[in-house]
C-alpha positions in Angstrom: 31.9 -74.0 -12.9 33.5 -71.9 -9.9 33.1 -68.8 -8.2 35.1 -66.9 -10.7 33.0 -68.2 -13.6 29.9 -67.1 -11.5 31.4 -63.5 -11.0 32.1 -63.4 -14.7 28.4 -64.6 -15.7 27.1 -62.1 -13.2 29.1 -59.1 -14.5 28.4 -59.9 -18.1 24.6 -60.0 -17.5 24.6 -56.7 -16.0 26.8 -55.0 -18.6 27.7 -57.1 -21.6 29.6 -54.2 -23.0 32.4 -54.6 -20.5 35.8 -54.6 -22.0 38.1 -57.7 -21.1 40.0 -55.7 -18.9 37.0 -54.2 -17.1 35.8 -57.5 -16.6 38.8 -59.1 -15.3 39.2 -56.1 -12.8 35.5 -56.7 -11.7 36.0 -60.5 -11.2 39.6 -60.4 -9.6 41.4 -62.2 -12.4 44.0 -61.4 -14.8 42.9 -60.1 -18.4 44.2 -63.4 -20.0 42.6 -65.7 -17.4 39.4 -63.8 -17.6 39.3 -64.1 -21.7 40.0 -67.8 -21.4 37.2 -68.3 -19.0 34.8 -66.1 -20.9 35.6 -68.0 -24.2 35.0 -71.4 -22.3 31.7 -70.2 -21.2 30.8 -69.3 -24.9 32.0 -72.4 -26.2 30.0 -74.5 -23.7 26.8 -72.7 -24.4 26.4 -71.2 -21.1 26.7 -67.6 -22.7 24.3 -68.0 -25.5 24.3 -64.5 -27.0 25.0 -60.6 -26.4 22.1 -58.4 -27.1 20.6 -54.9 -26.4 17.6 -54.9 -24.1 14.9 -52.5 -25.8 12.2 -50.7 -24.2 9.1 -52.0 -25.9 6.8 -49.1 -25.5 9.7 -46.8 -27.2 9.1 -48.7 -30.2 5.5 -48.8 -30.2 4.9 -52.2 -28.7 2.5 -51.0 -25.9 0.6 -54.4 -25.1 2.0 -57.2 -23.2 -0.2 -60.4 -22.6 0.1 -63.6 -20.9 -1.9 -66.2 -22.6 -2.6 -69.7 -21.3 -3.2 -72.1 -24.0 -4.9 -75.6 -23.9 -4.1 -78.1 -26.5 -6.8 -79.8 -28.6 -5.3 -83.2 -27.9 -2.5 -84.3 -25.9 0.1 -86.1 -28.2 3.7 -85.6 -28.9 2.8 -84.5 -32.5 0.2 -81.9 -31.4 2.8 -80.6 -29.0 5.3 -80.3 -31.7 2.7 -78.5 -33.8 2.2 -76.0 -31.2 5.8 -75.4 -30.4 6.4 -74.8 -34.2 3.4 -72.3 -34.1 5.0 -70.2 -31.3 8.6 -70.6 -32.7 7.4 -68.9 -35.9 5.5 -65.9 -34.2 8.0 -62.7 -33.5 5.4 -61.4 -31.0 5.9 -64.4 -28.7 8.6 -63.5 -26.4 8.5 -66.5 -24.1 6.6 -69.9 -24.1 6.5 -72.5 -21.4 4.9 -75.7 -21.0 3.2 -75.6 -17.5 1.4 -77.4 -14.9 -2.0 -76.8 -14.0 -5.2 -76.1 -16.1 -3.6 -74.9 -19.1 -0.9 -76.7 -21.2 1.3 -73.7 -22.1 1.8 -70.0 -20.9 2.9 -67.6 -23.7 4.1 -64.2 -23.3 3.2 -61.9 -26.2 4.4 -58.3 -27.2 2.1 -56.5 -29.6 1.5 -52.8 -30.6 -2.1 -52.4 -29.4 -5.3 -54.4 -28.4 -6.4 -54.8 -32.2 -3.1 -56.3 -32.8 -3.6 -58.9 -29.9 -7.1 -59.5 -30.8 -5.9 -60.5 -34.5 -3.0 -62.7 -33.3 -5.4 -64.7 -31.0 -8.3 -64.9 -33.2 -6.6 -65.3 -36.6 -3.4 -67.3 -35.6 -3.9 -69.0 -32.3 -7.5 -69.9 -32.2 -7.8 -71.5 -35.6 -4.5 -73.5 -35.3 -5.1 -77.3 -35.2 -3.3 -77.9 -32.1 -5.2 -75.3 -30.1 -8.5 -76.0 -28.2 -8.8 -73.0 -25.8 -7.0 -69.6 -25.2 -7.3 -67.4 -22.2 -5.4 -64.0 -22.2 -4.6 -61.5 -19.4 -3.4 -58.1 -20.6 -0.8 -56.6 -18.4 -1.7 -53.2 -16.9 1.8 -52.4 -15.5 5.2 -53.8 -15.6 6.4 -53.9 -12.0 9.8 -55.8 -12.8 11.7 -56.9 -15.8 15.0 -58.2 -15.4 17.3 -60.5 -17.6 19.6 -60.9 -14.6 19.7 -64.4 -13.1 20.1 -64.9 -9.4 23.5 -66.5 -9.8 24.2 -66.4 -6.0 21.6 -69.2 -5.8 23.5 -71.1 -8.4 25.8 -74.0 -7.9 28.8 -72.5 -6.0 27.1 -69.4 -5.2 26.2 -67.9 -2.0 23.5 -70.3 -0.9 20.0 -71.4 -1.8 18.4 -68.3 -0.3 20.6 -65.9 -2.4 17.7 -65.8 -5.2 15.4 -64.2 -2.8 18.1 -61.6 -1.5 16.7 -57.9 -2.0 19.2 -55.7 -4.1 19.7 -52.1 -3.1 18.3 -50.5 -6.3 
């Protein structure tokens, strides 16, 4: 991966609807070179998908919760059971195995507080893999960005580029 690849990735993560000619112009390559590089990034799995970012509140999903989950037992089988649980729930937007007091941190997006209560009380808590759940409801979204700090990536501008302030 070289600086041209990083520029292609940065441009596409900011606007995936760019035509090949627009993308080539932004990154300083010919359209054919840009197309070949884009196809290679897709084939390598670096670009996983293209999608629309939807405003949750606009479609009635008004509650975001961050849920800490502690497993009932610490075994590979129990971890797989929990992973299967979260994989099957559309309200789970992200799930991470974490260090600290909890084993997992799960981001949920639901319609309202009764929907959150039902999901926690009827799905998470009764599940055989789960011992304890602690949730925090987000009061305000300060930032949500699908844009990765590619300046801090290999071949980028340097380690501190991920901390650079943007102008917007």
